[in-house]
DRENTIFI-57572 format. One record per residue (C-alpha): x, y, z; residue number from 1. Coordinates in pm, 1 decimal. Layout:
       east      north         up   num
          X          Y          Z   NUM
...
//
This chain:
       east      north         up   num
      805.4     3522.7    -1135.0     1
      598.8     3206.9    -1124.3     2
      718.4     2855.6    -1131.8     3
      625.4     2805.2    -1500.8     4
      844.1     3092.2    -1594.0     5
     1135.2     2964.9    -1383.2     6
     1135.1     2639.9    -1582.1     7
     1304.2     2737.5    -1895.0     8
     1258.6     2575.6    -2237.5     9
     1640.9     2455.1    -2208.0    10
     1539.2     2273.4    -1889.2    11
     1224.8     2134.1    -2060.2    12
     1429.9     1999.4    -2349.6    13
     1670.3     1839.6    -2109.6    14
     1396.7     1653.6    -1924.6    15
     1230.8     1557.5    -2261.4    16
     1576.1     1424.8    -2360.0    17
     1596.9     1218.6    -2048.3    18
     1262.9     1070.1    -2111.5    19
     1347.7      994.5    -2467.0    20
     1672.7      825.5    -2356.6    21
     1487.0      610.3    -2096.4    22
     1232.1      489.2    -2371.8    23
     1462.2      456.5    -2661.6    24
     1644.9      121.1    -2622.4    25
     1800.9      -97.4    -2883.9    26
     1460.0     -253.5    -2992.3    27
     1340.7      103.7    -3067.2    28
     1637.2      138.2    -3285.1    29
     1631.3     -188.9    -3460.5    30
     1261.9     -276.6    -3487.5    31
     1173.3       25.4    -3720.3    32
     1457.8      -86.1    -3960.2    33
     1324.3     -434.3    -3963.5    34
      970.9     -324.3    -4020.9    35
     1086.5     -101.3    -4312.1    36
     1268.1     -401.0    -4471.9    37
      975.5     -648.2    -4418.2    38
      697.5     -416.6    -4526.6    39
      871.3     -267.3    -4819.0    40
      641.0      -45.3    -5013.2    41
      382.2      -69.9    -4735.5    42
      634.7       74.4    -4474.9    43
      434.7      398.4    -4416.9    44
      124.1      229.6    -4297.6    45
      342.4      -23.0    -4089.7    46
      541.8      243.5    -3912.3    47
      219.1      440.1    -3833.2    48
       92.6      139.0    -3644.4    49
      424.8      105.9    -3474.9    50
      417.4      474.9    -3375.1    51
       68.2      426.7    -3213.6    52
      196.6      173.5    -2965.6    53
      558.9      298.4    -2965.1    54
      494.5      666.3    -2901.1    55
      126.8      770.3    -2864.6    56
       51.7      506.5    -2591.8    57
      364.1      580.8    -2389.5    58
      272.5      956.3    -2410.2    59
      -74.0      873.2    -2280.7    60
       82.3      666.1    -1994.7    61
      295.6      965.7    -1888.6    62
       -1.5     1196.1    -1911.7    63
     -215.6      963.8    -1706.2    64
       40.1      974.1    -1425.8    65
       62.7     1360.5    -1448.3    66
     -295.6     1428.4    -1476.5    67
     -427.1     1198.8    -1201.0    68
     -135.9     1314.6     -987.6    69
      -69.1      951.1     -872.5    70
      261.9      822.8     -773.5    71
      281.2      525.8     -995.5    72
       89.4      224.4    -1141.1    73
      -19.4       94.8     -805.1    74
     -225.0      413.1     -726.4    75
     -341.7      432.8    -1082.3    76
     -482.4       74.1    -1063.5    77
     -622.5      107.8     -706.8    78
     -983.4      160.9     -813.4    79
     -983.0     -203.1     -942.6    80
     -881.3     -317.6     -598.3    81
     -575.8     -290.6     -383.1    82
     -485.0     -660.2     -429.6    83
     -515.6     -642.8     -809.4    84
     -314.3     -315.4     -807.8    85
      -35.8     -475.9     -599.4    86
      -17.8     -790.7     -815.0    87
      -42.0     -592.6    -1132.3    88
      234.6     -344.6    -1021.5    89
      467.8     -624.8     -926.8    90
      420.2     -815.9    -1245.5    91
      459.4     -503.7    -1465.9    92
      774.4     -389.0    -1281.0    93
      939.9     -735.3    -1300.6    94
      869.2     -762.2    -1665.0    95
      991.1     -421.3    -1755.4    96
     1284.8     -483.2    -1513.9    97
     1479.4     -794.9    -1475.9    98
     1255.4    -1053.6    -1665.7    99
     1255.6     -906.5    -2008.2   100
     1333.0     -546.6    -2088.0   101
     1645.8     -471.6    -1891.0   102
     1838.8     -793.7    -1982.3   103
     1770.7     -718.8    -2344.2   104
     1953.2     -396.6    -2318.3   105
     2268.8     -590.3    -2281.3   106
     2206.9     -864.6    -2525.8   107
     2113.3     -641.6    -2824.5   108
     2439.7     -442.0    -2846.7   109
     2637.0     -752.2    -2791.0   110
     2464.7     -935.5    -3071.6   111
     2577.7     -705.1    -3352.1   112
     2860.5     -527.1    -3175.1   113
     3060.9     -827.1    -3046.9   114
     2904.3    -1161.7    -3136.7   115
     2986.7    -1123.8    -3504.5   116
     3361.9    -1077.1    -3421.2   117
     3402.4    -1384.8    -3202.4   118
     3359.1    -1759.7    -3248.7   119
     3026.9    -1920.7    -3169.8   120
     3188.7    -2130.3    -2912.8   121
     3349.1    -1838.3    -2730.4   122
     3035.4    -1610.7    -2764.5   123
     2874.5    -1714.7    -2428.5   124
     3197.2    -1627.7    -2242.8   125
     3210.3    -1288.1    -2420.9   126
     2848.5    -1220.0    -2342.8   127
     2919.2    -1302.9    -1970.0   128
     3200.5    -1057.2    -1975.5   129
     3014.1     -786.6    -2159.6   130
     2692.5     -800.4    -1961.7   131
     2897.0     -801.6    -1637.0   132
     3054.6     -477.1    -1748.4   133
     2737.9     -340.8    -1873.2   134
     2541.9     -376.9    -1568.0   135
     2832.3     -269.0    -1351.8   136
     2804.8       68.4    -1518.7   137
     2419.9       54.0    -1482.8   138
     2455.3       14.1    -1106.4   139
     2705.5      306.5    -1083.3   140
     2480.7      540.9    -1273.7   141
     2161.1      432.8    -1103.3   142
     2289.6      461.7     -752.4   143
     2277.8      839.3     -765.8   144
     1930.8      893.4     -897.2   145
     1942.6     1269.5     -852.5   146
     2203.6     1282.2    -1140.2   147
     1978.0     1099.0    -1382.7   148
     1893.2     1418.6    -1567.9   149
     2268.9     1515.5    -1620.1   150
     2361.2     1148.7    -1712.5   151
     2082.9     1092.0    -1967.7   152
     1947.0     1424.3    -2064.3   153
     2273.1     1621.7    -2102.9   154
     2538.3     1360.0    -2198.7   155
     2447.1     1009.2    -2321.8   156
     2125.2     1075.3    -2504.2   157
     2228.9     1374.2    -2715.1   158
     2518.3     1169.6    -2834.7   159
     2297.3      901.6    -2950.6   160
     2054.9     1139.8    -3116.7   161
     2330.2     1308.2    -3312.2   162
     2449.0      953.9    -3435.0   163
     2108.9      835.3    -3545.0   164
     2008.6     1150.4    -3708.6   165
     2321.8     1163.5    -3906.3   166
     2251.8      801.6    -4027.5   167
     1896.4      890.0    -4141.4   168
     2005.1     1218.4    -4297.3   169
     2279.8     1043.7    -4513.8   170
     2019.7      773.9    -4611.2   171
     1762.3     1037.3    -4719.4   172
     2005.5     1252.0    -4920.2   173
     2193.6      947.1    -5055.6   174
     1934.4      661.9    -5050.1   175
     2030.4      310.9    -5133.1   176
     1705.5      273.3    -5344.0   177
     1341.2      369.8    -5340.1   178
     1045.9      232.6    -5143.9   179
      827.0      206.6    -5459.8   180
      785.4     -151.1    -5575.6   181
      967.7     -312.5    -5290.2   182
      816.0     -657.7    -5188.6   183
      571.6     -667.3    -4889.3   184
      646.5     -980.4    -4699.2   185
      468.5    -1214.3    -4446.1   186
      190.3    -1070.1    -4224.5   187
      254.6     -722.9    -4360.7   188
       70.7     -819.7    -4673.5   189
     -266.9     -866.3    -4478.0   190
     -252.5     -566.9    -4250.0   191
       52.4     -350.9    -4237.7   192
      -86.7     -105.7    -3979.5   193
     -233.7     -360.7    -3746.1   194
       83.5     -570.1    -3756.7   195
      282.4     -258.8    -3690.3   196
       79.1     -198.7    -3379.1   197
      151.7     -545.6    -3245.6   198
      521.9     -497.3    -3321.4   199
      515.9     -191.9    -3120.3   200
      431.4     -412.2    -2818.4   201
      798.7     -532.3    -2819.1   202
      925.4     -185.2    -2729.6   203
      736.4     -224.6    -2390.2   204
      727.4      154.0    -2384.3   205
      356.2      185.3    -2296.9   206
      419.5      -53.2    -1995.2   207
      718.5      156.3    -1885.1   208
      539.2      484.1    -1923.7   209
      373.4      450.9    -1587.8   210
      702.6      404.9    -1436.6   211
      893.5      673.4    -1623.6   212
      623.3      937.9    -1553.5   213
      732.4      931.0    -1188.2   214
     1098.1      988.0    -1283.1   215
     1000.8     1283.8    -1506.1   216
      801.8     1439.9    -1221.1   217
     1092.8     1390.5     -975.1   218
     1332.4     1544.6    -1228.2   219
     1096.4     1846.4    -1268.6   220
     1057.5     1897.0     -898.4   221
     1438.0     1861.0     -846.7   222
     1476.6     2151.9    -1085.5   223
     1270.9     2385.7     -849.3   224
      909.8     2337.4     -960.7   225
      684.6     2233.6     -662.9   226
      333.5     2336.1     -763.1   227
      141.5     2010.1     -861.0   228
      -55.3     2167.0    -1154.7   229
      256.5     2311.0    -1290.4   230
      446.2     1989.9    -1263.8   231
      165.5     1802.3    -1445.6   232
      168.9     2042.4    -1741.4   233
      547.0     2034.9    -1769.5   234
      538.6     1650.4    -1750.7   235
      282.4     1638.3    -2037.5   236
      495.1     1892.3    -2246.0   237
      819.8     1692.9    -2201.6   238
      623.3     1380.4    -2294.7   239
      496.9     1552.4    -2610.4   240
      859.2     1665.3    -2705.4   241
     1001.0     1316.7    -2638.4   242
      709.0     1134.8    -2829.2   243
      742.5     1364.4    -3128.7   244
     1118.5     1301.0    -3154.3   245
     1071.6      926.4    -3122.7   246
      796.0      922.2    -3404.6   247
     1019.8     1115.8    -3637.9   248
     1313.8      884.5    -3581.0   249
     1092.8      573.1    -3608.0   250
      959.7      705.8    -3951.3   251
     1320.4      794.6    -4067.2   252
     1461.0      448.1    -3964.2   253
     1169.8      270.0    -4126.8   254
     1245.6      463.1    -4438.7   255
     1606.3      362.4    -4414.6   256
     1513.1        0.0    -4390.0   257
     1269.0       12.5    -4683.3   258
     1513.6      190.7    -4917.3   259
     1794.3      -36.7    -4812.8   260
     1637.0     -321.1    -5017.8   261
     1782.3     -144.1    -5330.9   262
     2114.5     -293.5    -5226.7   263
     2059.4     -545.4    -4950.1   264
     1839.6     -849.4    -4881.2   265
     1606.4     -862.8    -4597.4   266
     1811.0     -938.9    -4280.3   267
     1699.4    -1190.9    -4021.0   268
     1664.3     -920.2    -3755.2   269
     1689.1     -547.6    -3730.3   270
     2032.0     -556.0    -3558.9   271
     2194.1     -727.7    -3842.5   272
     2019.2     -491.7    -4081.6   273
     2144.0     -189.9    -3891.0   274
     2505.8     -322.3    -3908.6   275
     2482.8     -375.8    -4286.1   276
     2344.5      -39.0    -4336.3   277
     2588.6      149.8    -4131.9   278
     2865.8      -48.5    -4302.1   279
     2729.4       53.6    -4648.2   280
     2729.4      416.2    -4557.2   281
     3041.7      438.7    -4334.9   282
     3248.5      146.3    -4442.5   283
     3409.0      -83.3    -4187.5   284
     3379.7      196.5    -3919.5   285
     2996.2      153.2    -3958.9   286
     3020.7     -177.1    -3758.6   287
     3172.7       15.9    -3461.8   288
     2930.0      314.3    -3499.3   289
     2634.6       80.7    -3472.7   290
     2777.0      -95.7    -3170.5   291
     2840.9      247.0    -2998.2   292
     2488.7      369.8    -3095.3   293
     2328.3       54.0    -2942.5   294
     2541.3       58.1    -2626.4   295
     2450.8      420.2    -2565.2   296
     2076.8      389.7    -2624.0   297
     2065.0       54.6    -2425.0   298
     2256.6      205.8    -2133.7   299
     2011.5      496.3    -2113.6   300
     1706.3      259.9    -2103.4   301
     1867.0       25.1    -1845.7   302
     1945.1      306.4    -1611.9   303
     1589.5      455.3    -1641.7   304
     1421.4      120.1    -1585.3   305
     1654.6       27.9    -1292.8   306
     1589.0      360.7    -1127.1   307
     1215.5      342.5    -1164.2   308
     1207.4      -25.1    -1044.9   309
     1421.5       44.7     -730.5   310
     1206.3      352.1     -648.3   311
      877.2      170.2     -683.8   312
      990.4     -135.2     -490.9   313
     1151.5       75.5     -213.5   314
      810.7      262.5     -171.4   315
      606.3      -59.4     -166.0   316
      854.7     -274.7       26.7   317
     1073.1      -39.7      232.4   318
     1248.1     -314.4      433.3   319
     1527.0     -278.5      177.5   320
     1683.8       40.3       51.9   321
     1675.9      189.4     -284.6   322
     2039.4      101.8     -344.4   323
     1978.7     -258.9     -245.2   324
     1707.3     -286.5     -510.8   325
     1931.0     -128.1     -768.3   326
     2186.8     -393.3     -707.6   327
     1922.9     -674.1     -702.4   328
     1758.5     -577.9    -1019.7   329
     2091.0     -537.3    -1201.2   330
     2222.8     -869.3    -1092.8   331
     1905.9    -1060.4    -1191.7   332
     1900.0     -873.9    -1535.6   333
     2263.6     -976.2    -1578.5   334
     2186.8    -1346.5    -1517.3   335
     1884.2    -1334.7    -1749.2   336
     2079.8    -1150.7    -2031.2   337
     2299.0    -1463.3    -2058.8   338
     2007.7    -1665.6    -2196.5   339
     2046.9    -1463.4    -2508.8   340
     1840.1    -1210.5    -2701.8   341
     1623.4    -1456.5    -2908.3   342
     1517.1    -1655.4    -2600.0   343
     1413.6    -1337.5    -2413.6   344
     1213.3    -1204.1    -2708.3   345
     1027.4    -1533.6    -2746.1   346
      962.6    -1565.4    -2378.8   347
      824.5    -1201.8    -2367.6   348
      576.0    -1240.1    -2661.2   349
      290.8    -1427.7    -2483.5   350
      322.2    -1202.0    -2170.3   351
      303.6     -880.8    -2391.0   352
       -9.2    -1015.1    -2568.1   353
     -170.4    -1056.3    -2231.6   354
      -52.2     -755.0    -2028.0   355
      -66.3     -487.4    -2294.0   356
     -450.6     -474.3    -2319.9   357
     -471.6     -437.1    -1952.4   358
     -225.8     -154.1    -1940.5   359
     -397.1       24.3    -2234.9   360
     -735.1       11.7    -2075.1   361
     -597.5      127.5    -1734.1   362
     -430.9      424.5    -1904.7   363
     -746.7      514.1    -2102.8   364
     -957.5      473.8    -1774.5   365
     -720.8      702.8    -1592.1   366
     -723.7      971.0    -1859.0   367
    -1101.3      975.3    -1870.3   368
    -1159.1      946.6    -1493.1   369
    -1261.8     1300.4    -1448.2   370
    -1594.7     1205.2    -1603.5   371
    -1654.3      922.0    -1369.1   372
    -1445.8     1010.2    -1066.9   373
    -1239.3      691.7    -1044.7   374
    -1566.5      495.1    -1014.3   375
    -1467.4      132.8     -916.6   376
    -1746.0      -19.3    -1110.4   377
    -1617.0      124.4    -1439.7   378
    -1266.2       15.5    -1369.2   379
    -1361.6     -339.1    -1259.0   380
    -1609.0     -421.2    -1546.2   381
    -1372.3     -290.6    -1803.3   382
    -1082.0     -483.8    -1656.7   383
    -1271.4     -819.8    -1630.0   384
    -1402.1     -788.5    -1994.6   385
    -1042.1     -710.8    -2103.9   386
     -877.0     -975.5    -1898.4   387
    -1035.4    -1292.5    -2047.8   388
     -972.2    -1223.2    -2410.6   389
     -615.6    -1082.3    -2341.6   390
     -540.1    -1407.6    -2154.0   391
     -654.9    -1616.7    -2443.4   392
     -446.9    -1396.6    -2691.6   393
     -146.4    -1458.6    -2453.1   394
     -193.4    -1837.6    -2447.0   395
     -230.8    -1829.1    -2826.1   396
      114.9    -1675.6    -2845.2   397
      281.4    -1940.6    -2633.2   398
      497.9    -2218.4    -2768.4   399
      321.5    -2506.8    -2948.1   400
      328.7    -2720.7    -2621.9   401
       78.2    -2492.5    -2473.9   402
      -87.1    -2312.0    -2765.4   403
     -167.3    -2640.3    -2954.9   404
     -315.6    -2815.5    -2645.5   405
     -682.0    -2915.8    -2654.4   406
     -785.9    -2671.9    -2392.9   407
     -621.2    -2374.9    -2549.2   408
     -743.3    -2472.2    -2896.7   409
    -1095.2    -2470.8    -2772.5   410
    -1049.3    -2135.6    -2617.5   411
     -888.8    -1976.7    -2941.3   412
    -1130.4    -2163.2    -3160.9   413
    -1427.0    -2000.6    -2986.8   414
    -1263.2    -1655.1    -2985.7   415
    -1158.4    -1673.1    -3346.5   416
    -1521.6    -1759.4    -3439.5   417
    -1719.4    -1526.2    -3244.5   418
    -1489.3    -1229.1    -3136.0   419
    -1394.1     -969.5    -3398.0   420
    -1016.5     -886.1    -3463.1   421
     -876.8    -1204.9    -3329.7   422
     -651.9    -1269.8    -3614.7   423
     -506.7     -926.8    -3591.4   424
     -446.3     -973.4    -3212.7   425
     -711.5     -731.5    -3093.6   426
     -974.7     -969.2    -2968.4   427
     -986.5     -773.8    -2646.5   428
    -1098.9     -441.3    -2789.1   429
    -1482.0     -527.6    -2837.7   430
    -1513.0     -699.5    -2496.6   431
    -1328.2     -408.3    -2327.4   432
    -1570.3     -159.8    -2489.1   433
    -1879.8     -368.8    -2375.3   434
    -1727.1     -376.9    -2031.9   435
    -1667.4       -4.4    -2018.7   436
    -2022.8       64.9    -2151.2   437
    -2175.0     -153.9    -1884.9   438
    -1959.6       10.8    -1613.6   439
    -2066.6      354.9    -1728.9   440
    -2435.8      244.1    -1745.0   441
    -2416.6      114.9    -1388.1   442
    -2230.7      431.3    -1265.3   443
    -2492.2      652.3    -1418.6   444
    -2774.0      455.9    -1261.5   445
    -2608.0      475.5     -925.1   446
    -2560.1      852.4     -959.3   447
    -2918.8      900.4    -1052.1   448
    -3028.3      697.4     -761.0   449
    -2813.7      878.6     -520.9   450
    -2942.3     1217.1     -658.7   451
    -3301.4     1100.4     -627.0   452
    -3246.1      983.2     -271.2   453
    -3070.6     1312.5     -181.3   454
    -3367.5     1507.9     -332.9   455
    -3617.4     1305.6     -131.9   456
    -3418.0     1351.5      186.4   457
    -3399.9     1735.5      116.9   458
    -3787.1     1733.8       57.3   459
    -3855.5     1550.3      379.8   460
    -3638.2     1785.7      573.6   461
    -3822.9     2085.6      429.4   462
//
């Protein structure tokens, strides 16, 4: 019996469930509902855009790690240069870890599970207590990384999936209204799909995919598969299963949000909308159901990110142990979480506008690297041409103190005038394409020259 046969469908589903659980945080639960409410009748195009960055890109990230057989983003980015790869890796892990994503996993369930039941004056104290308990559990679960599949794939995540599917099913068979004729608000009027793509950045799942791919590979190997080619295939298969489940749930939640306008007004954020919707369908118990749902899904994400962070930093800087890094990232995440959800979201936006294009191009280059065997010139030129417009997009998303300064205004003014798709947030696409084309051209010329020189040398030898 070969290794592929030993790895059963049940085990594949468990690994896919683990991956789903690591990806699917509270933002993944609340953003689709918010998109559905805000885009109204245009919810379908909006959620398709969200799915592109929320599921397709993360799947490609996992596939890039599996296909290239690298051991993380550092190796993935090495063709650009070791210094760039190290800096990019550190920045990426800190952002996905203690700076933005992990602290948010505690603040979101607190916002609509506890904050609405306590006074504004006492809310900071309750957040302190809740986040301390939350990250204590994260530490305990993360310290035994070999049990990640059991914790996430077998127990926590299936509980969450049952809850959210039940909510979607009830909303479909007993809808609060219809999507037809519902108002399309704000930026959704001028580009539902493109705005959905940008909103998908906030999930940070494409950034996390280059981390989570390693966790999946470790889980598959822990289940007895050692052949690298088989591990790669199973990793991609589990990624497809997880991404498909996420896409279906995103579409269902967006539909729930859009149809909720038949009875509810547009909420200020998806968390509030979720609480209102669950209360409508389940009564007062709905508030507690939504809090449980958010806590479970946030916990799975926090454990997945913490595990990936500690594994990566222990590999890069082995002076400290894996367990030490688990404690460090959890403590810092606890501190940052007490600044509150809105502060974290606002701080993350400029960073995401800058880092996402660089991550996207790196994933695409890695997937296509078999056609230009990790040629440095292709990686370097593509990255340089992506870096500058991505940086300008990031500066344009900063607070007014920076974005309205004369220097930044001159940069954004030039880009908006001469670079396509600036208004949609995709000014980097054309420059990245040009950089890639130049890189391929140089690579082809180099190969032709090498082949010509080899032919001349062979002729001289003859």
